[in-house]
C-alpha positions, 0 to 999 in steps of 0.5 A, a space after each residue: 198360350 206360353 209359346 206366344 210370349 218372349 223368352 223372359 216372360 216365360 215361367 219355365 225360362 224364369 225357373 230355369 235360369 234360377 235354377 242356373 243361378 243356384 248352381 252358379 252359387 254353388 260353383 262360386 262357393 267351391 272357387 272361393 274355398 279352393 283358392 288362396 295361398 293354400 290351394 284346397 282341392 274340391 274334394 277336401 273341402 267337404 272333408 274338412 267341413 265334415 270332420 276336424 282332422 286338425 289339418 291346416 286345410 281345416 283350419 283354413 277353410 273352416 275359420 276363414 274361407 267358409 264363413 267368409 263365403 257364407 258372409 259374402 252371400 248373405 251381404 250380397 243377397 241383402 244389398 241386391 234385394 234392397 236395390 230391387 225394392 228401391 228400383 221398384 218403388 222409385 221407378 227408377 233403375 239408377 236406385 241403390 242403397 248407396 247412391 240414394 243415401 240409405 247406406 250412408 246413413 247407416 255408415 254414419 251411425 256405424 262410424 259413430 259407434 266404431 270411432 267415438 264409442 268403440 266399447 259399444 261396438 255390439 251396437 253397430 247392427 242397430 246404430 246402422 239400422 237407425 241411420 238407415 231409417 233416419 236416411 230414409 225419412 229424410 228422403 221421404 220429408 225432402 222429396 214430399 210436395 203434394 205426393 211423392 214423385 220418384 225424380 224427387 226421391 232421387 235427388 233428395 237421397 243424392 243430397 242426403 247421401 252427400 250430407 252423411 258423407 260429409 258427416 262421415 268425413 267430419 268424424 274421421 278428421 276429429 278423431 284421426 288417431 282412430 281412423 285406421 279401424 274405420 278404413 275397412 269400414 269405409 271401403 267395405 271388406 270382408 277381410 277378417 270376418 268370420 262366424 260372429 259376423 255371419 250369425 249377425 247378419 243371418 237373421 236379417 237375411 232370413 227375415 228380409 227374404 221371407 217378407 220380400 217374397 210374402 209381399 212381392 205381389 204388392 210391389 208388382 201392383 205398385 210398379 203398375 203406377 199409383 192410380 192403377 194400385 189405388 184403384 185395386 185397393 192398395 194404400 200407395 203410400 203405406 206400402 211405399 213406406 213399408 217397402 222403403 224400411 225393409 230395403 233400409 233394414 236389408 242395407 243396414 244389416 250389410 253395411 253393419 258387417 262389412 261397411 260401405 259397400 256399393 253398387 251390388 244393389 245397382 247392377 244385380 236387379 237391373 241385370 235380372 230385369 233385363 233377363 227375366 222381366 219385372 215380376 217380383 215373384 220371380 225377380 227376388 229369388 233371382 236377385 238374392 242369388 245373383 247378389 250372393 254370386 256377384 260378391 262371392 266372386 268378387 271377393 275371392 278376386 279381391 282375396 287372390 288377385 294381389 296375394 298375399 295383399 288383400 284388396 277391399 272388395 269394395 274397391 272391386 265393386 267400384 271398379 265393375 259398378 261405376 262403368 255399369 252406373 254410367 251406362 244405365 245413365 246414358 241409357 236412361 
């Protein structure tokens, strides 16, 4: 039976591809820890991680590169999963947390805390989540007209994104003396991030990954169409709202630690869909892995390309993602 299926519909191929991405993740981890101003041999990486020998390699790996690579993996997974959910819920390959306004909502309240109330910087994750949920709620209110249509959601999301973007710009104008601290947040950067940021986002990643895999079958049903979903007893609006909240949860956690980082949620899910199809049972693990791999390699490039000067990884993703977005736009 499986022999008559196309390659991307075969279970063995999907599992093999996920294993391939796992190996690629390990390679990205090694490359990220090897490359830099201080070159470290691959065999030394695990030695200095396991043993505190007080060497310069130990200081660089343990305090800078290791947490940064782990953080890149977690952020990449969260943004990619968020994009996969939104593309499924909205049945549109152009859906992405940054494009439809969810990241902008998270970014606006994050900027408010960072710039206006810096003494409460520990509340940035909570503020980002609230902002993301407000954005998602506004998108639903604006796009509702006797039901939800995906085209209206996208257009409402673009409008909400522009609105929150204007709010961010306004805050930076009124508090121009504090702009410097917000620049890395605006461009999306892993610079100076370490273990505290890892521990901040880790629970979000674990919870989000568990939930998307538990409810993956519901999204498989939802993408078949509202009528079919209702026919099998699925509460369409509640399911769509729940998945949107989960997408906001994942995107907000990423925004809270690295700032506004776009295109990961656009590129990765669409690429995975082209390779292994629309079954979210396999799409979610593959999407999380490829999101991690993409951001780890991108951050390594951003950190080393003009060394010792560092490029914000958000700029690298924009250079890669913008042409991809235009390709999708023309294709659709």
